[in-house]
N, C-alpha and C positions, 0 to 999 in steps of 0.2 A: 581504522582507517574508516569508521562507521562518521564519525564526525569533522572527518577531514576535508577541506575546500577543494580537494584535489580527486575528491570521489562524488561523483553526483549518480544517485539512485535514479532509475527513470524505467517508464513500462510503456507499453503500447498498448493501443485498444484499435478498434473498428470493425467493421461488420464483415459477414464473410465477403470474400474476393475482394476486399478492396486493396491487394497488394502488400498487405503486411508482412505474411514471408518475405518478398522479394525485399523489402526496405528494410530488413532486418538482415538478409544475407547481403545486401549493399552496405549496409554499415558495418560489418565484419570485414567485406572484401576491400572497402576504400581505406580502413585504417589497419590493412594490412593482418587482421587477428586471426587467418585462417590460412593453415598449413600449404606447401605447393599443392601435396599429393593432393587435396581436396578441390582445391580447384581444377587440378590437372581431372579427378574423376568429375567434376560435374561440369566440365568444359567437352567430356566425351561423351556424356549421357545428353545434355543439349544436341550434339551435333547428332546423337542417335534420334535423335526426334525433330530431325529438320529444322534446328533453331540456327541464326545466324551468331546469336549472342550467347554467354553463357547465361541458363536461368538460376540467377543466384539463390531463387528460393529452393532449391534441391538443398543448400547448407543447411537449411532448418525444418525440413518437409518431413524427416525420419522422426522428428521430435514430436511433429505434428501429427502424423499417423498414429505413433504410440497413443498421443491421447485420445485421438478419436475412436480407438480400440478399446481406452479405458486401462491401456497396461500398464501406464506409469502414472508420473504426475501430471497435471491439466495445466501448470504453469512451468515454462521453462527458461532457465536461466542462463544470460548470456553475457561475457565479459569481454570488452573491448576498451583500448586506450589509445589516445593520441598524446603527441609530444605535452600538451596544455594540461590534460584532464583524463582519470581513468573514470571507467562506466562499469556502472550493474544492470543490465535491461533485464527487465522480468516480459517475456513473450506470452501475453495473454490470448485465451481463443477467443475466435471472432463470433463465434454460435451462442445466438440470443438464451440456449439453454443454457449457456457457460457463464453466464454474468457475475456467477457467484466466485468463479472462480478470476474472473478479472477484479472483483473486488479484494481476494486475495492478492494476487499480484501487484496493484495499485497501493497496497494497504502502507506500503514503507516506501513508497517513490515521491521524488521531490519534484518531478517533473514528469507529465505525460503526453506521450505522443498520439494524437489520436488523428487515425486515417478517416480520408472520405475519397471516395472514387469522384473523381473531374463529373463523369457521366451521370451520375446517380446524384450525387450533389449530398446533401443533409439529409439522413434517412432517421429511420425510429431508433433504430442500433444508437446512431451519434447522438441523440437526445438523452437516451437513456446512459449512455457512457459517460458523458458530462456530467450529467447530474448525479452519477457516483462520484467522479473525481471531486467535485464541491462539497458532499457529504462524508468523505474521507478528509478533507481539507488537503487534496494536493494543491501545493502552492503556486504552480504554472503547468499551462498547458502548452501545445504545439499543436496547429490543425494544419496538418500534410494532404495539401489537397492533391493526390496522387492521381497518375494516367493523365497529367494536362495534356501531354502531347497528344491525345485520342479525341480532343474536340477541336470544334472550331470556335473562334471565336473566342480563345482560350481568356485572356483577359477579363472579358465580359462574364466568363462564368467564373472564373475566379475571384471578381469583386461581389458580384452575387451570393456565392458560397459563404465568402469572409462575411460578409455583411449579415447573413443569415446566423451564421455560427456565432458572432461577436453578440446579437440580439440575446441567443440562448445564453450565452456565459455571463450576460451583463446581469441579466434575471436571476442568476444562479449565483453573484457577489463577486463576480470578477473583475477585476479592472483592464481598462487597456491593455496596463505593462504588465500582466501577467499574463497576456495571451500572444502568440505569435502564430502568423498564417504565413506558409511557405508552398509557393507550386514546387510539385515533384513530379519527378518520371523515375520511380524506383528500379524499372527495366535498364533504363539507358543513365540512370545516375545524374540524370540534371536536377541542379539545386541540392544535392545530398552532400559531397564532399566539393564538388567540383559549382561554381556559377556558372547556369549557361547561357549561351546566348539565344536561345531559344524561347526564352521568357523575358523580353527585353522592357514589358512592362511593371517587371520586379526589381527593386531595386535593396530590399533587403538581406540580411545575411542568409548563407546555406544553411542548411540544419547542422552539419558537425560544428559550422561558426557558432552556430545559436548555444548549440550545448557545450559548447568551450568557455562561452563567456557568460553565458547565464550566470546570475547569482544563485549559490547556491545557499539555500536557504534551508537552515539545520533545523534543531528542534522551536518549534514556532512557541510553545507556552517558555521554556528556557526554566521547567522547573528545578528544584533542587533534586538530592538522590532520591532515586525509586530502586530500591534492592530487594527483589521476592526472594526467600531462604530456600533454597533447593533441599540444602541438607544440611544437618548437624553433626560435625565432624568431631570425636570423642575416642581417638586411640585408644586412650587408657594403657598405654604400654610404660616400660620402664624410662624411655627415652622422652616421652610426654606425658607424665602421668596426669596434669590439670588442664591438658591442651582442650581449649571448647573453640570453634570457630564454626562460623556459618559461611557455607558456600553457596553463591547462584551467580548471577550473571547482572552489572550493572545495566538496568533497562532504561534508565534517564537518569541526568545529571553526573555529578561524578563525586569522588569521596577521598578524602586524604586522612593522613594519622593528624588525628587532634580535634576532627570533627566532632560535634555535638549531633548525637541522634535520637530517634525516637522509634519505638517499635509499634508498629500498629497491628493489631487492633487494641493490645491490653493497655499501649500509652506509657510504656515506661521509657525511662532515658538511660540514656549512656554516653560513652566519648571513646569513638576511635582507636583502639592500641596498637592495629598491627594490621596491615593489610599482605596476605600470602598468596603466593602464586607458583605454579611449580618450577617456576625459571628464577625464584628466589624473590626477597620483600620488593614493595612498592610503597613510595610516599603517597604516591597518589593512582586513583585508577577512573579511567572517564567510562562513560555509556559504549556497551558491548564486548567489555573486557569482562571473563569470567576469572574470579577471585574469591578469595578466605577472608571475611572478615572475623578481626577478634575485638572483643570488647573490654573495658577496663572494669565493668562490674559483673559480675556471675549473675545475671537473669535469665528468666524462663522465657526460652524462645523455642520455635518449631517449626516446622515445614510448613510454608504456604503464609508467615507472618512475612509483613513487610519492613524492612529498615530503612528509615527516609529521614531527611533532613529535617532537624528540630526547628529550622525557620520555617517551612512551609509544607510541613506533613499534611498529607489528605486526611479529613474526619473519617472514622468508621460509619459506614449506615447500613441500614438494611433495607429502605424502601428507595428506589429508583426510575427517574425518567430515563428512558433508553432509546436510542433509534438502532433499530433492528433489521438488518437483510437476512430473509429467510432461505435457508441453502438446503432444505429438506422436500421430498415431494409430499410428504404428510403436512397438511397445513398447520398452523399455529392457530391456536383458540384460546381464549379466555380461560383461565383457571388451568391450565396446563401445569403441570408438577415436572422441573426437569433438574438439569445439574447444571449450575454454575460455574465456569472454570474461570479464574481471573489470577493472573501470573501462575504463581505456583499452588494457588489455594482452590478447592474444588466444595462447593457446597449447594445444597438444595436450593430450589428457587420456585416461588408460583410465581404464574404471571396474571397479574393481578387486573388487567384493562390494555384491550386494544384501543389506543386512544386517537390515531390518524392512519391514514394510508397516502404515501407519496405516489402521486400520478406524474412520474417523471416524463410523459409524453406532453402534456398541458402545462408542466412545473406548475402545480396546484396541489393542494392536501384535500381528499375526498373524506367524506364524514367514514365514523370507526367504523372498520367493517366487523363480520363477522368471525372473520380468518384471516390469517396473512399468508399468502402461496408463496411455491416457489419461486425464487427469485424479485419476490418483492419486497418493499422495504417501506416501515411502517414506526410509529410513534408507541413505545410498549413501556407500560407502569409493571415493575417486578419488585419481588420481596424477598429477600433473601434470608435462610434459618440463621444464618451467622453473620455478624457484621462486616462488610468489605470496605476496607482503605481504600476507596478509587477515586484519582483525578477525572474530572471533566476532561472530555476528547480535545476540547479545544486546547487545554493547556498540555496535554501530555499525551501522543498518540498510545506511548507503549503502557502506561499504567491507566489510561482513560479508555481501554478495549477488554471485550471478553468475549467467550465463547458458550453457546448454549449447547449440550449435550444431554443426548438421549440416555436416560438413567438405567435403562434395560439394556440395548445393544452396545452401549459407548461411542457412539457415531455423533458427530458434529451434526446439528440443527440449525445453528443460527450464529453468524457474527454479528454483534454489538458494540455500539459505542453509548460510553455513558455521556449523558445530557441530552438534551433537545438539539439535536444538529438541525434538523428540518427547522427551526425557527431562526436558526444565522441566514437563510434563505431566501427569507420575509416572502413568503409565499401566502396566497388567501386563505383565511380560515377555512376549517371544514364547513361553516355555516353558508361560505360566500363561494365556495368551488363548486 
């Protein structure tokens, strides 16, 4: 289903109190993706609070409370469907200190719904989230101008907010076709699933209509096979005396019996002889499928190696220009010695230099800083102890991303993209910023 046009991966983002929880609850409610007893419980709780209509934010507030208390995960995933398409929704937190979790939730999204409170308009967090989406290469954005029922001159307010947001997204490299603005009232359901008579100035699609019909952009780069080896299977039993299989997840592309492959970083070549799964053999496996690959040649392959298409396999390298979102309260400084995890491979890495810092509020680069702080994004030069076969992130999200890890505690410190994602935004150079 990962590459099915009938499945769209979306995420929500927005500032605190923009009504994100209510919108997510409304999407679940209007698509009949919640049980009747849940609706009854929400209705009763809303009446107890003196409300005339069900407070749909209560459908997701439980997870939000858990997140704010640090009990469970920071990104809640929801699933809903319409007759036209199925959806996986990553509900990300709105607090600025959780920007790192927005990065996590949006990293696999094909579309992001960015909420703005009509009374507040575009705020700092709006600009921050739009910039993050551009860096992550999210192909499509929806600006949901929420609480439109609470402002006077709604048509004028909607036009002004849309114009300001379009100016921001254009600076970030988005075309008008990639951005859709919709005035909504999540509380009352205006323009979520049903077109509202309260917005005669708007003649575009409802949010659900847009989600159902927007082109499903899958892998932007459409790279060939990328298969990080997780485990080498050698049973050595009487039944399987010579069995040698390589287990893992097809991270990108596809693999078929008879395909020519190259193993990186060794550069050894072979051919796919067999594709095993617990349910039997396959002729072809697509991205998102866990399989075991058997080769025609008996070659040396270990956990962490990459089996890739022989046509476009990435060349191993030890020096990289990267774009890093820093996730730790301890600042990142040049010379730091960390661990880098790429696919199933972990190796030592040295931070060679902090080349530039991204000012997401002014959409500019600033001079190379002494450090990169929590939630900041910068261009970072890295040197790894071992060669890493990585694609540029612009070609493949899966094989172009990595994590930076604390070698002492094992905590994740940063999320990175291989290549200079900041260059694609056409920002002013550090000398001019």
